N, C-alpha and C positions, 0 to 999 in steps of 0.2 A: 471463766476465764482470768487467768493471772497475770497473764504477757498480752503490751498491747505493745502495736509500731502506727504512730500516727506521724504526722507532718508537723504540728504545733502542741506550745504547751498549753492552749486554747481548749483545742480538739485532746487530751490528755482527759484536762480539767470537766471536763463538761462529762465523758465517759464514766471516770472513777466517781464523780459525784452523782452522775445519777444511779450508777448500781449499786453504791452504799447504802444512798436513799429509798433503794426500794425494799432494803433487809428485813429495815425495825426490828432487827433482836433486843435491844431497850436491855444492854449488857452495863451492868456497872461498871465504874473506874475513879479513880481518885480525882479526875477533875470533872466528873460528870458520866450523867449516863451515856454510852456508844450505841447509837441508830446501829452502824454500819460497822463490818469490821474485813476487809481482804488481808493472807499474813501472805507477805512472799509476793506483794502484788511488783509487776516490774514494767515500768515503763520506756519506751524506746520510742525519743524525737528524732528525726528526719534533719530536720532543717531546726535548731539551736539558737539561731539566729532570729527565730520567733520564738521566745521563753517567757514573751508575757503574756500572761492569760487575760485576756479581755471576753468575759463569758456574760451573757444576759444578766445570771443571776448570779453573779463573782464580782460587783465592781470594785475593783482592788485599787489600792492608793497609788499611785505613780511617787506622789511625794516620800511617804514611807517607803518605797523600793527602792529608791531612788538616793535615800539618807542609808539604807540598810547598806543598802552596794559598799557606800562611799563610808560608810562606817569601816567595813571590812577591810577593804581597802587601804585602810589607813593603819591599818594594826591597833586598833587601838582598846582596851579590852574597859574602858569610862564609861561609866555609868551617865555622866554628865552630857556624851558625843555623841549619843544615842538617843537618850527620852525628850530632847525635844522631837523628834520622829513620832515616836510613843511613848506614852505615861504609863502604859502597862509592864515595862523596864524595872522600874522601881519595884514593884511585887515581887522581882526576881532575884531581885541581888542579892548576897547570900550578909554582903556587908554595907549597904549603899552609899559604896563610892565604885563597885567594880563588876562585871560580868561575866560569872563562869565559865558561860558557852560561847563569846564571841568566839567568831570566825577566822576574824582578821586576825585578832591575835596569838590563836594559835594555828596559825597558818606562819603567821610572821615571824612570829616572838618567843610563843609558852618553851618553845620544848629547846632552847637552845640556839639554835641557828635558823637562820630560814631555810623551810621547805620547799615554800613557791621557788627560790633559787636553785636551788636543791634541786630539785624535779628540770628544771628548764636546761639545766649544763647536762643533765643525763640524757635528757632525749636531743639536748645538742651533739653529744658523744657518739649516740648510739642511739640509732631512731627507732629501732624495733626494743627496744629497752620494754622487759613488765615488770621495773622496780619503779619506776616515778607513780609512787604512792606518797598525799602527803594525809598526815593523820588527823585528825579532828577528837573523834575523844581515846584518853588510853586510861588504861588500868587505875581506878582509882577507888577507895573506900568512902573516900571523904564526905561525909555528909553536906548535900547539896539543893535549893531548891528550883537550881536550873540544870541539871545535865543532859551533856547535849547529844540532840538528836543524831545528829548524823555521825558517823564511824570513821569514812574514809573516802578521798577523792584516788582514780585513779585518772592517769592518762594516758593513753596509747596512739602508736602510730602505728596506721597500719593503711596499703595502697596510699601513701604520702596524704592522709588525711589525717586528725586530732580527732581521735574520741575519746569521750571523758562517761565515766562511771561512778557513781555517788552511790554507794551502803550509808544507810538509814535503818538506826534499832526502830523508829517507832515515825510515824508520819500522821498531822492533823490534814486535811487536807481540805480545812476550809484556809487554817490559817499558816501552816508550815506548807503542803507542796504548793501553791503559787508562789509564794516569795521566794522560797527555798530555788525551785526550777530557775528563775529569774536568775538569783545568784549565781546557780552555780554553772550555768549557760553563759549568762553573761565571763565568767571567769573562763571559762572553754573559749570563747572569744580568743580573750586576751591574750591566752595563753599562745594561741595557733597566730595570733597578731603576731609578738615574742619569737615564736620557733620560724612564722615563717613560712605557714602550712596552709593550706584548706581546712575550714572546718570540715567534722565529721559528724559521726550521727551522738545523740546525748541519749545515755540509758537507765535511770533513775528505779535503787530499788529497793524497796520499803519494806521491811521486818513487819510491823505492822501500819497497815494505811487504813485509816479509823476515821468517823467524821461522827460529830456527836449531835442529840437532837435537839439541843439548843438553834443550834445550827441551820437542823433541817426545819424548824418554826417559825425562825430566822423567813426563810426561804420563802414559805406558807402565807405569813400576814403579809412578805410585803404582794403578796400576788393580790 
């Protein structure tokens, strides 16, 4: 089953993690052996206000989740702004000063205009618009250690509710999925507040949703 509809992010994470760890495919990749993979995995969360994963098997860092969200909202791509919340970003920076995949920078600054404001104005002018898309990854052949996993975000107002769909090329269920869902559902709630409409469904589409063997072992050792 490649598509699920659940109420909360926790329910989504538990389902996908249990499904992936049972595969045991032992597939090699550049970042370690993959234990499970589902292509074109679609997750629909009916209540995006419950976008923080609270699973007994995945103890997320609230400090990091909030820090990353604030970093995005600031529009910064500076390594020094996010590194106090996780030292892992230092290994991903191409120049030691900036972060290539910084979503906030790409949303608010990188492409020469504020995509967030542009999308909000589009929906204010035409609530039924199908053009309210924020692009994250751009066409580029420049070498980088930090290629954005997210392709784009689309906002749609239907039945007077703001729905959000996020398209991802790749998503690690352990590290990427829980924090990405938290961030993107938070942005959806913020956009709905700015537009003055209720929050609708959140849809998360991953071309490759995968689990690394090391993370399966982490859970097994904790047991």
